[in-house]
C-alpha positions in Angstrom: 60.7 16.7 98.6 58.7 15.2 95.9 58.2 18.5 94.3 62.2 19.1 94.5 63.1 15.7 92.8 60.4 16.4 90.0 62.0 19.7 89.4 65.5 18.3 89.2 64.6 15.5 87.0 62.9 18.1 84.6 66.0 20.0 84.6 68.3 17.1 83.7 65.9 16.0 81.2 66.1 19.6 79.7 69.9 19.5 79.8 70.2 16.5 78.0 68.0 17.2 75.5 69.7 20.4 74.8 73.0 18.4 75.0 71.7 16.0 72.5 71.1 18.8 69.8 73.5 19.0 66.9 74.9 22.5 66.0 74.3 23.6 62.5 76.3 26.3 61.0 75.3 28.2 57.9 77.5 30.3 55.9 76.3 32.8 53.2 78.6 34.1 50.6 78.6 37.7 49.6 75.8 39.3 47.1 76.3 38.5 43.5 74.6 38.2 40.1 71.2 40.0 39.4 68.2 40.3 41.6 66.6 36.8 42.6 69.7 35.2 41.6 72.7 33.5 44.1 70.7 34.9 46.9 73.1 33.8 49.5 72.1 35.6 52.6 68.3 35.0 51.8 68.5 31.5 51.2 70.5 30.5 54.3 68.2 32.4 56.4 65.3 30.6 54.7 66.9 27.3 55.7 67.8 28.4 59.2 64.2 29.4 59.7 63.1 26.1 58.0 65.1 23.8 60.6 63.8 26.1 63.5 60.3 25.9 62.5 60.2 22.1 61.7 62.9 20.4 64.0 63.7 22.6 67.1 64.2 19.8 69.3 66.9 18.3 67.0 69.2 21.2 66.0 70.6 24.3 67.4 71.5 27.2 64.3 74.0 29.4 63.8 74.8 31.5 60.6 77.0 34.1 59.1 76.1 36.4 56.2 77.7 38.5 53.6 81.0 36.2 53.1 81.8 37.0 56.7 83.8 33.7 58.4 82.4 32.5 61.1 84.0 32.9 64.6 86.6 30.3 65.8 83.5 29.2 68.5 81.2 28.7 66.0 83.5 26.3 63.9 84.5 24.4 66.7 80.7 23.7 67.8 79.7 22.8 64.4 78.4 19.1 63.7 77.7 20.2 60.2 79.1 23.2 57.9 76.8 24.4 55.1 78.2 26.9 52.5 75.9 28.6 50.0 78.2 31.1 48.0 79.9 31.8 44.9 82.6 29.4 44.2 86.2 29.5 42.4 88.5 32.0 43.8 85.8 33.8 45.6 84.8 30.8 47.8 84.8 31.8 51.4 86.3 28.4 52.4 89.5 28.8 50.7 91.5 30.9 53.4 90.3 28.3 55.7 91.2 25.1 54.3 93.6 23.9 57.3 90.8 24.7 59.9 88.3 22.9 58.1 90.4 20.1 57.6 90.7 19.6 61.4 87.1 19.8 61.7 86.5 17.1 59.0 88.9 14.7 60.3 86.7 14.7 63.5 83.6 13.9 61.4 81.9 17.0 60.9 79.4 17.2 58.2 79.9 19.2 54.9 77.3 20.8 52.6 77.9 22.9 49.6 75.0 24.6 47.7 75.3 25.6 43.9 78.6 27.3 43.0 80.0 26.7 46.4 80.4 22.9 45.1 83.3 24.6 43.0 86.7 25.3 44.7 89.5 27.7 43.2 90.1 27.5 39.5 93.5 28.0 37.9 93.3 28.7 34.2 97.3 29.5 34.1 97.8 25.8 33.9 96.1 25.2 30.7 98.1 24.6 27.5 97.1 27.4 24.8 97.0 27.8 21.1 96.5 31.1 19.8 95.6 32.4 22.9 92.8 29.8 23.6 92.8 27.2 26.2 93.1 23.5 24.3 90.7 21.0 26.0 91.0 18.4 27.0 94.2 19.4 28.2 97.3 17.1 28.4 98.2 15.2 31.4 99.9 17.4 33.8 99.3 20.6 32.3 96.3 21.8 34.5 96.4 22.4 38.2 92.6 22.2 39.5 93.2 24.7 42.0 93.1 25.1 45.6 90.6 23.3 47.4 90.0 20.6 44.9 91.6 17.9 46.6 90.0 18.6 49.7 86.3 19.1 48.4 86.4 15.7 46.5 87.0 14.0 49.8 85.0 16.2 52.2 82.1 16.4 49.6 82.6 13.4 47.6 82.8 15.4 44.5 83.3 19.2 43.0 82.7 21.0 40.0 86.0 20.9 37.8 86.0 23.5 34.7 86.5 22.0 31.5 85.4 18.7 32.9 81.8 19.7 34.7 79.6 22.1 32.7 76.6 24.5 33.9 73.8 25.3 31.5 70.3 26.4 32.8 68.1 23.7 32.2 64.7 21.8 33.3 65.7 18.8 35.3 63.0 16.1 35.9 63.5 13.9 38.9 61.1 11.2 38.5 62.8 8.9 41.4 64.5 9.3 44.3 66.8 6.6 46.3 65.9 4.8 49.4 67.9 7.3 51.6 67.0 9.4 54.8 68.0 12.6 52.5 64.9 11.8 50.3 62.3 11.0 53.0 59.2 12.6 52.3 60.4 14.2 49.0 58.2 13.9 45.9 59.2 13.8 42.5 59.5 17.1 41.2 61.2 19.3 38.4 62.9 22.4 38.3 64.5 25.0 35.8 68.0 25.7 37.4 71.5 26.2 36.5 72.1 22.7 37.4 75.7 21.8 37.0 76.6 18.3 36.2 79.6 16.1 35.3 81.0 16.3 38.6 84.7 14.9 39.4 83.8 12.6 42.1 85.9 10.3 44.3 87.7 7.4 42.6 85.2 4.8 41.8 82.5 6.9 43.5 83.8 5.5 46.9 81.1 6.2 49.5 78.9 8.4 47.2 75.3 8.0 46.6 73.5 9.7 43.8 70.3 11.6 45.4 69.0 13.7 42.4 69.7 12.5 38.7 68.1 13.4 35.5 68.6 13.2 31.9 70.1 16.2 30.0 68.3 17.7 27.1 70.8 17.0 24.0 70.2 20.8 23.2 72.2 21.5 26.4 75.2 20.3 25.3 77.7 22.5 23.4 79.8 21.3 20.5 82.5 23.3 21.5 85.0 22.8 24.3 85.5 25.2 27.0 85.7 25.9 30.6 82.0 25.5 31.4 80.6 24.5 27.9 81.4 21.3 26.9 84.1 18.6 26.4 84.3 15.1 24.7 83.5 13.3 27.8 80.3 15.2 28.2 79.1 14.7 24.9 79.9 11.0 24.9 78.1 10.3 28.2 74.9 12.7 27.5 74.7 12.5 23.7 75.9 8.8 22.9 75.3 6.8 26.1 72.3 8.9 27.3 73.4 8.6 30.9 71.2 10.6 33.7 73.4 13.2 35.1 73.8 13.4 39.1 73.1 16.9 40.1 72.9 16.2 43.9 74.8 13.6 46.2 75.5 12.3 49.5 78.6 10.8 50.7 79.8 8.9 53.7 83.4 9.7 54.3 86.1 7.3 55.6 86.9 9.8 58.7 83.3 9.3 59.7 81.9 12.5 58.3 79.1 13.0 55.8 78.9 15.5 52.8 76.2 16.6 50.6 76.6 18.6 47.2 73.5 20.3 45.5 74.2 21.7 42.3 70.8 23.7 42.1 70.1 27.1 44.0 71.0 29.4 41.4 67.3 31.2 41.6 66.0 32.0 44.8 62.2 31.0 43.5 63.5 27.4 43.4 63.5 27.2 47.7 59.7 27.7 47.1 59.6 24.2 46.0 58.4 22.1 48.8 60.4 19.1 47.6 63.7 21.0 46.8 63.6 22.8 50.1 62.8 19.6 51.9 65.5 17.7 50.6 68.2 20.1 51.2 66.7 20.7 54.8 66.9 16.6 55.3 70.4 16.5 54.0 71.4 19.1 56.5 70.3 17.2 59.1 71.8 14.0 57.9 75.3 15.5 57.6 74.8 16.5 61.3 74.1 13.1 62.1 70.8 13.8 63.3 67.5 11.6 62.8 65.7 12.6 59.7 61.8 12.6 60.3 60.0 9.9 58.5 58.0 12.5 56.6 61.1 14.5 56.0 61.7 17.9 57.2 58.3 19.7 56.5 58.0 23.4 56.2 55.6 26.3 55.4 56.1 29.6 54.2 54.0 32.4 53.0 55.0 34.2 49.7 56.6 37.3 52.1 58.4 34.9 53.8 60.2 33.2 50.7 60.8 36.5 49.0 62.3 38.1 52.3 65.8 39.1 53.0 67.0 39.4 49.4 69.9 41.6 48.4 69.3 44.9 47.0 70.9 44.5 43.7 70.5 46.5 40.6 68.5 45.2 37.9 70.7 43.9 34.9 69.6 45.3 31.6 
């Protein structure tokens, strides 16, 4: 009888533990760019492996690759949804905004990595002179595109062309805020295509900067354009010398959590222990799982870090 009760108790404890696990759904976009760049499939599989390695008792993992949208069952079960993909009109979420809206209203987490922070982009709304866009645009002459309103709410901010910019530069993260996402993360620097000057929620409601860095002045174009520069960027960086936010968290009014991360252009960035830990911590936090005091610690060999990259032609 005692043995039977012990078996029942262990079975119940195991079932309760499994029920407490958070469901993390990771979505990789289609291959793009050259070798070692925008390695969505490899990056998603590496992050999934990191969670399985470090916190198997906290999460259950599922993922989809090559831009394929997950099943309705996977979406329904998700406690947080992570997207690492190209953005603009190629963003895999755009045909599914209604489905995602239902999840977000129920408090699901939302994470976008690198280009995935940019929803659809409509050039047609800009005033043009001699065939060239005028920047900044006159009020009411530009539609920010499909998904912008949703991403602003769900993610806390997004990349908006003619407002945000995307140079390649070395960001130096000397200090991090006291936040679960930064647990265990040491100061670090990284060369990447760090987007900045995001279009955040009004008054940055609920938004917490996680990574911020001063931008080298030579990264700021004197020209206006959809991705290169505008008067607001020049004022903030060159005149006011404001550090620019390149990763942020948001507590949403619907009870959900979001995290935007502007790095991730180069697959080699995932070899940086601090960068990898920060993103893994953020995934846990958005799923409402407890981030370990020392952060999500993972170890990978060079072969494991390089695995699963897409076969792409070398750019000449």
